[in-house]
N, C-alpha and C positions, 0 to 999 in steps of 0.2 A: 330496527332498520339502520342500514349502513350510513356512514357519514358521507354527505357531499363533498367532493374534492373541486374546488374552484381553480381555474386556470388564472396566473398572474402574469404580467407582461415583464419585459426586461428591465424597466426602470424600477418595478416594484420589487423585483428579485435583487436587484442592485442595492436598493436600500435595505432590504431583509438580510443580505449577506455581507453588506458594507464592502462590495467589490465593484470596481468601476464597470460601467455598462460595456466599454471597449473590451475589458478582459472576459465578460461573459459572452459576448459576441464571438470572441476567439474560440471559447471552449464550446460553443454551438458548433462552429465551423469545423472543429476537430473532432467533434463527437464525443466530447469528455464530459458532458453533462446532460442528464435526461431532459428533453425537451420535446415539444410538438410544434410542426408547422402548419399552419392553417393558411393556405395560400402563401403569401410572403411575410405573414406574422409569425413570430416566434412567442410561443407560450409555455408556461411550466406549471406542474403541480407541486404545490408546496409539500405535500406529504412524500413525494418521490425525491425532492430536494433535500428533505431532511433526512432521508435513508442515503442519499448520495453524499452529504456532508459527513455523516456518521462512517462511510466507508473512506473518507480521506484522513482518518484519525492516523497519527503518526505515533508509534510505540517505541519508546526509546530504550535501547539496550545497553546496558553498562558492560562493555566488553572488557574495559580497563580493570574494572573491579573484579569481573569474572576470571580474568587472567592472573590477578595478584592471588585470589583464592586458590586457584589451581596450583600456582608455583609454591604456596605455603603447604598445601596437601601433599605435593611431591616432596618437599624437603621433610615434612613430618613422617610421612610413610615410607619413604625410599621407594616409590613406585617407578616403574619403567617410563621414562619421559616420552618416548616414542607412542607408546600405548595411550597416554594422557593426551597427547597432542592429537592423535587420531580420533579419540573419542570427543574431544572438545571441538574439532572441526566438524564432525558428524552432528553435534548438539547445534552449533551455529547453522549449518545448512538446514537443519530440521526448523529452527527458530525464524529462518528467513522465508519459509513457506506462508503464503497466504493466499486466499482467494483472488485477489487482484493481481498478484505477481506471479502465481503460478508455481509449480515446483522448480527447483534449480535444475539445471542442465547437466549435473555431475554424473548421471547414469547413462547419458548418451555416448554410445560407442563411436570411436572415430575422432572425438574432440581431442585437440592438442596434437594430432598427427599430421597437420598440415605441413610442420616444418621439414619433414623427412624429404 
């Protein structure tokens, strides 16, 4: 049988996440956190909050280290610098894609033409 998911209030969530209640109210107002409105009351499902917290995870990319590796590779192999730069830009754009942030807008026609 499925697990019962209880609703918790803003004070309980504040303690659980160690975030001020005021911050949580702002996230509710902005629609940034999954919540339920029961009349004027705001409630949360802990299971949904756990999923939301996981979606807030920040993955650090070592761009400086990657750049140094590329420079060493170019010097060692004598490869075409322009080709290496284009390849690196494409890799960074692909790594920037996520379900939360969506695809980069580099394929939209007309961008950058506003200056003409």
